[in-house]
C-alpha positions as CSV (number, residue, x, y, z in Angstrom):
1,M,-21.8,22.2,-4.4
2,H,-18.2,21.3,-3.4
3,L,-17.1,17.7,-3.9
4,G,-14.2,16.1,-2.1
5,Q,-10.7,17.4,-3.0
6,R,-8.3,15.4,-5.1
7,Q,-5.0,15.3,-3.4
8,E,-3.1,12.2,-4.4
9,G,-0.6,12.8,-7.2
10,T,-0.4,15.4,-9.9
11,P,-1.3,14.6,-13.5
12,Q,2.4,14.5,-14.4
13,N,3.2,12.0,-11.6
14,Q,0.2,9.8,-12.6
15,A,1.3,9.8,-16.3
16,H,4.9,8.9,-15.3
17,T,3.6,6.1,-13.0
18,S,1.4,4.7,-15.7
19,K,4.3,4.7,-18.1
20,V,6.5,2.9,-15.6
21,L,3.8,0.3,-14.9
22,R,3.2,-0.4,-18.6
23,I,6.9,-0.9,-19.2
24,S,7.1,-3.2,-16.2
25,L,4.1,-5.2,-17.5
26,V,5.8,-5.9,-20.8
27,L,9.1,-6.9,-19.2
28,T,7.5,-9.1,-16.6
29,L,5.3,-11.0,-19.1
30,A,8.4,-11.7,-21.3
31,Y,10.3,-13.0,-18.2
32,I,7.5,-15.2,-17.2
33,G,7.7,-17.0,-20.5
34,L,11.4,-17.4,-20.2
35,L,11.1,-18.8,-16.6
36,I,8.5,-21.4,-17.6
37,V,10.5,-22.6,-20.6
38,A,13.8,-22.7,-18.6
39,G,12.1,-24.2,-15.5
40,I,10.8,-27.1,-17.5
41,K,14.1,-27.7,-19.4
42,A,16.1,-27.4,-16.2
43,H,13.6,-29.4,-14.1
44,S,14.0,-26.6,-11.5
45,L,11.1,-26.0,-9.0
46,A,12.9,-22.8,-8.0
47,L,12.6,-21.4,-11.5
48,L,8.9,-22.5,-11.8
49,S,8.2,-21.0,-8.4
50,E,9.7,-17.8,-9.7
51,A,7.4,-18.0,-12.7
52,G,4.4,-18.3,-10.3
53,H,5.8,-15.3,-8.3
54,N,6.2,-13.3,-11.4
55,A,2.8,-14.2,-12.6
56,S,1.4,-12.7,-9.4
57,D,3.6,-9.7,-10.0
58,F,2.1,-9.3,-13.5
59,L,-1.4,-9.3,-12.0
60,A,-0.2,-6.9,-9.2
61,L,1.2,-4.5,-11.8
62,L,-2.0,-4.8,-13.9
63,L,-4.2,-4.0,-10.8
64,S,-1.9,-1.1,-9.9
65,L,-2.2,0.3,-13.4
66,A,-6.0,0.1,-13.2
67,A,-6.0,1.7,-9.8
68,V,-3.8,4.6,-11.0
69,Y,-6.4,5.2,-13.8
70,L,-9.3,5.1,-11.3
71,Q,-7.5,7.4,-8.8
72,A,-7.1,10.0,-11.5
73,R,-10.8,10.2,-12.0
74,P,-12.4,13.3,-10.3
75,P,-15.0,13.1,-7.5
76,S,-18.6,12.9,-8.5
77,A,-22.0,13.3,-6.9
78,T,-22.0,9.6,-5.9
79,K,-18.3,9.2,-5.2
80,T,-17.6,12.5,-3.3
81,F,-14.2,11.4,-2.1
82,G,-13.2,10.3,-5.6
83,Y,-11.6,6.9,-6.2
84,H,-8.6,7.1,-3.8
85,R,-9.6,3.7,-2.2
86,A,-9.1,2.0,-5.6
87,G,-5.4,2.0,-5.1
88,V,-5.8,0.7,-1.5
89,L,-8.1,-2.1,-2.6
90,A,-5.6,-3.1,-5.4
91,A,-2.8,-3.3,-2.9
92,F,-4.9,-5.5,-0.6
93,L,-5.8,-7.9,-3.4
94,N,-2.2,-8.0,-4.5
95,A,-1.1,-8.9,-1.0
96,I,-3.8,-11.6,-0.6
97,A,-2.7,-13.1,-3.9
98,L,0.9,-13.2,-2.7
99,V,-0.1,-15.1,0.5
100,G,-1.8,-17.7,-1.7
101,I,1.2,-18.0,-4.0
102,S,3.6,-18.4,-1.0
103,F,1.6,-21.3,0.5
104,Y,1.5,-23.0,-2.9
105,I,5.3,-22.7,-3.2
106,F,5.7,-24.2,0.3
107,Y,3.5,-27.2,-0.7
108,A,5.4,-27.7,-4.0
109,A,8.8,-27.5,-2.2
110,F,7.7,-30.0,0.5
111,H,6.6,-32.4,-2.3
112,R,9.9,-31.9,-4.2
113,L,11.9,-32.7,-1.0
114,H,10.4,-36.2,-1.0
115,S,10.7,-36.6,-4.7
116,P,13.9,-34.8,-5.8
117,A,14.5,-34.2,-9.5
118,H,17.7,-33.6,-11.4
119,V,18.2,-29.9,-12.2
120,H,20.4,-28.0,-14.6
121,P,22.2,-25.4,-12.5
122,R,23.9,-23.6,-15.3
123,L,20.6,-22.8,-17.0
124,M,19.2,-21.7,-13.7
125,I,22.1,-19.3,-13.2
126,W,21.7,-17.6,-16.6
127,V,17.9,-17.3,-16.3
128,A,18.1,-16.0,-12.7
129,A,20.8,-13.4,-13.7
130,A,18.4,-12.0,-16.4
131,G,15.7,-11.9,-13.7
132,V,17.9,-9.9,-11.3
133,L,18.7,-7.4,-14.0
134,M,15.1,-7.0,-15.1
135,N,13.5,-7.0,-11.6
136,G,16.2,-4.6,-10.4
137,V,15.5,-2.1,-13.1
138,I,11.7,-2.3,-12.5
139,S,12.2,-2.0,-8.7
140,V,14.2,1.2,-9.2
141,L,11.6,2.7,-11.5
142,L,8.8,1.8,-9.0
143,Y,10.7,3.0,-6.0
144,R,10.7,6.6,-7.4
145,S,6.9,6.5,-7.2
146,S,6.5,4.4,-4.1
147,H,4.9,7.2,-2.0
148,D,1.5,5.7,-2.9
149,L,0.5,2.5,-1.1
150,N,-0.7,0.9,-4.3
151,I,2.7,1.5,-6.1
152,R,4.6,0.5,-2.9
153,S,2.8,-2.9,-2.9
154,A,3.9,-3.4,-6.6
155,F,7.5,-2.3,-5.6
156,L,7.6,-4.9,-2.9
157,H,6.5,-7.5,-5.3
158,M,9.4,-6.7,-7.7
159,F,12.0,-6.1,-5.0
160,G,11.1,-9.5,-3.5
161,D,11.6,-11.0,-6.9
162,T,15.0,-9.3,-7.2
163,L,16.1,-10.9,-3.9
164,S,14.7,-14.3,-4.7
165,T,16.3,-14.5,-8.1
166,A,19.6,-13.5,-6.6
167,A,19.1,-16.4,-4.1
168,V,18.4,-18.7,-7.1
169,I,21.8,-17.8,-8.5
170,A,23.6,-18.6,-5.2
171,G,21.7,-21.8,-4.9
172,A,22.4,-22.9,-8.4
173,W,26.1,-22.4,-7.9
174,T,25.9,-24.5,-4.7
175,I,24.1,-27.3,-6.6
176,L,26.8,-27.1,-9.3
177,L,29.6,-27.4,-6.8
178,T,28.0,-30.0,-4.4
179,G,25.4,-31.8,-6.4
180,Q,22.9,-31.5,-3.6
181,L,19.4,-31.4,-5.2
182,W,17.6,-30.6,-2.0
183,I,19.0,-27.0,-2.3
184,D,16.4,-26.3,-5.1
185,S,13.6,-27.1,-2.6
186,A,15.3,-25.0,0.1
187,L,15.4,-22.1,-2.3
188,S,11.7,-22.4,-2.9
189,F,11.0,-22.3,0.8
190,G,13.1,-19.2,1.1
191,I,11.3,-17.5,-1.9
192,G,8.0,-18.4,-0.3
193,A,9.0,-16.9,3.0
194,V,10.1,-13.6,1.3
195,I,6.8,-13.4,-0.5
196,L,4.8,-14.1,2.7
197,W,6.8,-11.5,4.8
198,S,6.3,-8.7,2.2
199,S,2.6,-9.4,1.8
200,F,1.7,-9.4,5.5
201,A,2.9,-5.7,5.9
202,I,0.7,-4.6,3.0
203,V,-2.3,-6.6,4.2
204,R,-2.0,-5.0,7.7
205,E,-1.7,-1.5,6.3
206,T,-4.5,-1.8,3.7
207,L,-6.9,-3.3,6.2
208,N,-6.2,-0.4,8.5
209,I,-7.2,2.0,5.8
210,L,-10.3,0.0,4.6
211,L,-11.5,-0.3,8.3
212,E,-10.9,3.5,8.7
213,G,-8.3,3.1,11.5
214,I,-6.0,5.9,12.4
215,P,-3.3,6.5,9.8
216,R,0.0,4.9,10.3
217,G,2.4,7.0,12.4
218,M,-0.3,9.1,13.9
219,E,-1.6,9.2,17.5
220,L,-5.0,10.5,18.4
221,E,-3.7,11.9,21.7
222,K,-1.0,14.0,20.0
223,I,-3.5,15.4,17.6
224,S,-6.0,16.2,20.4
225,H,-3.2,18.0,22.3
226,A,-2.1,20.0,19.3
227,I,-5.6,21.3,18.8
228,A,-6.2,21.9,22.5
229,R,-3.0,24.1,22.7
230,I,-4.5,26.6,20.3
231,E,-5.7,29.8,22.0
232,G,-9.5,29.9,22.4
233,V,-10.0,26.1,22.4
234,N,-11.5,24.9,25.6
235,D,-12.0,21.2,24.8
236,V,-11.7,18.7,22.0
237,H,-13.9,15.6,21.8
238,D,-15.6,13.2,19.3
239,L,-12.3,13.2,17.4
240,H,-12.0,10.8,14.4
241,V,-9.0,10.5,12.0
242,W,-8.9,8.1,9.1
243,S,-7.4,7.7,5.6
244,I,-9.3,8.3,2.4
245,G,-6.4,6.9,0.4
246,S,-2.8,6.0,1.2
247,D,-1.7,9.7,1.2
248,T,-5.0,11.5,1.9
249,H,-6.1,11.8,5.5
250,A,-9.3,13.2,7.0
251,L,-10.4,14.4,10.4
252,S,-13.7,15.3,12.1
253,C,-14.1,16.6,15.7
254,H,-16.1,18.8,18.0
255,I,-14.3,21.8,19.6
256,S,-15.7,23.7,22.6
257,I,-15.1,27.4,22.5
258,A,-16.4,30.5,24.3
259,D,-19.6,32.2,23.2
260,I,-18.0,34.5,20.7
261,P,-19.1,35.9,17.3
262,P,-18.2,34.0,14.1
263,S,-15.6,36.6,13.1
264,A,-13.6,35.7,16.2
265,S,-14.1,31.9,15.9
266,E,-12.8,32.1,12.3
267,R,-9.3,32.8,13.7
268,I,-9.5,29.7,15.9
269,L,-10.7,27.6,12.9
270,R,-7.9,28.9,10.7
271,E,-5.2,28.1,13.3
272,V,-6.6,24.6,13.9
273,K,-6.5,23.8,10.2
274,D,-3.0,25.2,9.9
275,S,-1.8,23.1,12.8
276,L,-3.4,19.9,11.3
277,R,-1.9,20.6,7.9
278,H,1.6,21.4,9.0
279,N,2.0,18.9,11.9
280,F,0.0,15.9,10.6
281,H,-0.6,16.5,6.9
282,I,-4.3,16.4,7.4
283,V,-6.1,18.8,5.0
284,H,-9.6,17.4,4.8
285,T,-11.3,18.5,8.0
286,T,-14.9,18.7,9.4
287,I,-14.9,20.8,12.6
288,Q,-17.9,21.6,14.7
289,F,-17.7,24.5,17.2
290,E,-19.8,24.3,20.4
291,N,-20.3,26.7,23.3
292,V,-22.5,24.4,25.4
293,V,-21.9,21.1,27.3
294,C,-21.8,18.3,24.8
295,E,-23.3,14.9,25.9
296,V,-21.2,12.3,24.2
297,A,-22.8,8.9,23.7
298,H,-22.4,7.2,20.4
299,G,-21.5,10.6,18.9
300,C,-22.1,14.1,20.1
301,V,-25.8,15.0,20.6
302,I,-26.9,18.7,21.1
303,A,-30.4,19.8,21.8
304,V,-32.1,21.4,18.7
305,N,-32.7,24.7,20.4
306,E,-29.0,25.1,21.4
307,Q,-26.7,27.0,19.1
308,A,-23.7,25.5,17.4
309,E,-21.5,26.4,14.5
310,H,-20.5,23.8,12.0
311,T,-17.7,24.6,9.6
312,H,-16.3,22.5,6.8
């Protein structure tokens, strides 16, 4: 019995990613405490918004770490594809949490506009500067492992934090120079917009995977044409392409060929698989050969007494 292949990440890469995530968790938790204390002392909604943002980042990193652990588990008799979708699901939950955080920040900023509070810009600057340094280091570490959608969602969390804390520094300087307290609320709106923008892209991509849509950057027509160009292929139909995980793609299709012996059809199968692997990075394939007319209606149906070859 052959279970699904594991293809996402080597043990060394997974160990490195887990280490990066653990370091990021410790640093983020320490910074959340600093933001809460400083935000209360400085009466700054922007800093408290950053604390909320970083709290969601902490949960995102925690989910990502759990997903990395699950993805490393081998396939089983009940989970034949393994746990590749765990990382996708973690990315989806992270993005949904970010959407909620962003709308709460919008609400709080709108309320602060009508009831402005005196803030301490110098304290905001020092705390935000520490945040830029910490988030920048974490972003660089995560970027090196961002080929996985799960880790990329965590990277976007931290990169968004880096930009928003840099904006807090600029805003605090402006408050210091002009005394305009509404800038604190404006910064919060900007932070919320950055969070919302980064989360929508992840929601769209993860939903596409969870709903088994065609992988990003692929076109069904191009895949069909690539298969049809192979010598011996008469027709390609009932073609399906989807993602098992963020970097693992699968394909199933029916291919019409001449009535030839299996030894001859093996050459066609090998060339089809090579083409899919080299041109589209698809390595998990289920291909059915046919030498009769296929009636396609809600899938391909062939009479029981007609011969077909099924290869996996």
